[in-house]
N, C-alpha and C positions, 0 to 999 in steps of 0.2 A: 504493499500500499506506500503510494507517494506521500510523502509528508508536504502539507500544503503551507506555503510561505507566505507570510504576510506582514509586511514592513509598514504597516500605518502605525505602529506604536512607536516610530521615529517622530510622528507629530507630536507626541507628548514632551520629546526632548527639545524641540523646535523653541519653547520661550524661553529655556535656558540660554541658548545658543543666542538668541536674539538680545538677550540682557549683556550676556557677555561680550558680544559684538558692540554693544552700545556703551557698556561701561571699561571696557579694556583694550579692544583691539582698535577701534577709532581712534580714543586718545593718543595709542601708542603710534598709529599712522601718523597723526599731528606732531608728534614729538620726532620722527623720523623726517617727514619733510621740513620743519624749522633746523634740523640739523644738516640738511643739505641747503641752505640755503643762507643768504644773509641780507642785511637791510640797512639804510641809511635814516630811516626814519618815513613818517607818514605812510604806512603801512605799506611800503613799496619794496618788494622782496626781488633778488637776483641770485640766479644758480650760483652755488658755490662748490658742488661735488663733495668731495671729503677731504676739503681743505680744513675744516674745524677738527676733523679727526686726526690729521697729520701734525697741526699745531698741538692739540691735546697731548699726543704722545710725544713731542719732541721735547726734552728737557731743556734746551737753551732758551725756549719761548717762555713768556710770562704764566701762558695757560698752563702749559705743560709741566714747568717748575712747580706751582702751586698746585696742579694735580696730582702730582708723583709726590709731594710733600706730603699732603694730606691722605694720600693713598698709604705711605708707609704709617702716619699716625693710626689709622682705621685699621691697618692690618696689626700692629703691636697693642692695641687696645682690645681687640677680639681676641687674639692670643693670649694676655693677660686675664681676661675675662673668663675664658674657657678652662683655663689651667687654675682658677681659684673656684669657680662655682661649681663646675662638675665634681671635683673631688669634695667640696664642701658639702653639695647638696645630697652625696651618697653617705657621708657620714652622719647628716641631719637625720635621713631617712631611716639608716641603719638604728640612731640612737631613739626613735619613735616607739612609741608603745605601740603593740599588736592589737589589745582587747580593752575594754573598759571605756570609762565616761573620758578618759584623758585624752583618747585617740581624738575624740570630737573635737576636745579643748586646743590640740597641738594642731588640728587642720584649720581651725579657725584662726589661730594665731598665726601661722604660715601663710594663710590667703590674705590676710589685711594688707600687706604690703602691694600685692598685686592688684588692689581694688583701687588704690591711688592713682588718679590721672598722672600722666608723665610730666606736666606742666607743673603740677602740685608738689611732686618728687623734687623738681627742681628748684622750685621758691623754698621748701622746707630746708635743703639743703644749704641753699643760698643763705638763709638767715641762721641757719644751725651752724655755718661754719664762718661767718664773719667774727673777727677777731676783737670786735667792740661790745657787739650785743649778742654774739652767737655763743652757745654754752659750748660748744665744741673748740670754737676758737680761743674763748676766753679762758677755757680751762686748760688748753695744751700751750698758749702762751704765759699763762702763771706756773706751768711744770716746769718753763724752760725753753720751750721749743720756738722759735720765731717762725711760728706759721701764719701766712698770708696767702690765701689762694688766688687774691686779686693780682699780685705782685710777684708771685714767686712761680716759676714753671713746674717745679718737682711737688709743690703743694697743690696746685691746680690739677693734676694728674692724679695724685693721690685721691684729692676728694671726689674727682668723678669718678674713678675707679670704686673705693669706698661704697660711694651711691649709687652705682650700679648692682654692685655686688650684695648691698642691704634691699634693693629692691625686685632681684630677679632671682636671688639664690633659692627663695621659695617655690618658684617653679620647676626647678630642677630636682629638689626635694619631694614634691608631692609628686612627679613622675617616677621618680625612683620607689617612692613609697607604694605607687600602684602597682610597679612590678615585684615587689618584694611581698605585697599580700595575694600575688598568683601563685605564689610558690605552696605546694600541697604540703602538710606537717609531717607526712609522710617522709620527705626528704631529710627534714631535720631529725627524725626519730631515726633513720638508717644511720646519718653522720654520727648521732650522738652513740648508738651501738657501737661502729668503728672505731669510736676513741678520736674522731677528728678533731683539730684545734678549730678556734676561731677564725684564723685566718684561712684555714683549709676549706670550712664551709663558705666563707666570702666567696674563693676563688674559684670554687668547684659547682656551687650550687647558686649563690645569690648573683653573683656577677654575672654569669650567663643567660640567666633567667631576665636580666636588667638589660640586655643589649639591646633590644627592640626598643626600649623608652629613653636609654641612654642616646640612640641614633635618634629619636624625637629630639631630645633635649639639646644635643649638641647642635642640629641644624638649626632649631628655634631661637636658641642662644648666638649663634653665628650671626644669622640673619638680623636680628634684634639690635645685637651690639655695632654690625658693621654698618647698620643703617640710622644708628643713634642721631638724633637731633636735639630732640625738645629737652632733655634735660642739661646737658653741657650747654648747650645755648643758653639756657637761663639762668645756670650757674656763673659761668665762666664769660659767654658771649663768645666764646673761640678764642680768648684770651689766657695770659698774658700774652701781648703781640698775637701769635697765630700758632701757639703750642697747642691749645686744643682744638684747633679749627680742622673738623673733620671734613669729608667730602660731601656731606650733606650740608653743613652750613657752608661749605665753598660754593655749592651749587646754588643755595637760595642767595648769596651774595652776587654771583653772578647774574641769576635770571631777574631776581627784583630789585637789587641794589645797583646794577649796572644796567640791567634790562638788555643783555645780550643773549637774545633767544637761540640765535645759532649755536654759539659754546655752550651755553646751559643745557640744550636740547641733546648735543654730542655727548656732554660729560654725563648726562644721566642714562643714555644708552650704553655707555661702557660701564658704569656703576653698575646697572642691573647685569650687564654681561658677567663682571666680576663674580657677582653673588650667585649667580645660576652655576658658574664654572666652579667656585669654591664648594658650593653646597653638592655639585654632583661628585667632585671627588671626596668629601666628607663621605656620603652616602657610599659610593663605589668601596671605600677602603673598608667603612666598617661592616658592611654586610657580607663581603670578601673574608674579612677575619671572623666573622660569627658563621660562616658556612664552613671555614678551615677547620676550627676547632670540634665540631661535632665530627668531622672526617677523621681528625688525628685520634679523637677518643676512639672512634670506633676500629679504626685500625688499632690501637692498643689493646 
């Protein structure tokens, strides 16, 4: 009996395609169009080809120098954030209780920083770190530390990093905790019978079970940290000087401050491409590592 093929179900997906086309594809094509053109004002554009991209990737130009410098800051910031938040989130998740009323209390406390809007987080730390009226700045200066994130590059970086760790470590901890909760109790009982140490349990049972959620956590935290804008802009404004000027802040300066739409469009496309490539690398490496571990265990 031949199967009847009915493709009418695709009409149910058509509204989604229309929404995506309206909200994503059309604006993207507009950005691509601007990146290939230049203007002298009066809404008159002329063809520039890949000129903006060449200038963007040339370190000898002003645009290229600013882009590569801000790219280095972004990569350094994301690397530090991942190196701190992922291990710290795992430690917090392992320290959380598994049953009782304290579970709900811990989950609520961890979720509180995630509920605060980004601009409010920046405002909180801007006031908190001020050396004259801020609690953190006042205490550090009275302890003998010459702390001032407005005039010192290192202090500005420390403030921005600590602020992001405070804000987003909870997300990693909650994801890791969800992975830990999915582990059957029989695994722990078998490990206890075998006399496995705490480290052996973590390495052989807990870490492999958290592989998927760690992949999600790393991807989310990389994308968020690499696209960060609101918090450092509110706290430092990209300063002192350009020490905390990330690509997002540089992009806003070019697009809204200088109104160079062609340069801003080219920068935004390269910016988006870098995020996609790095996320693909993270995903490929972590999934291959997760696939190799069970294969080795099966051979052993």
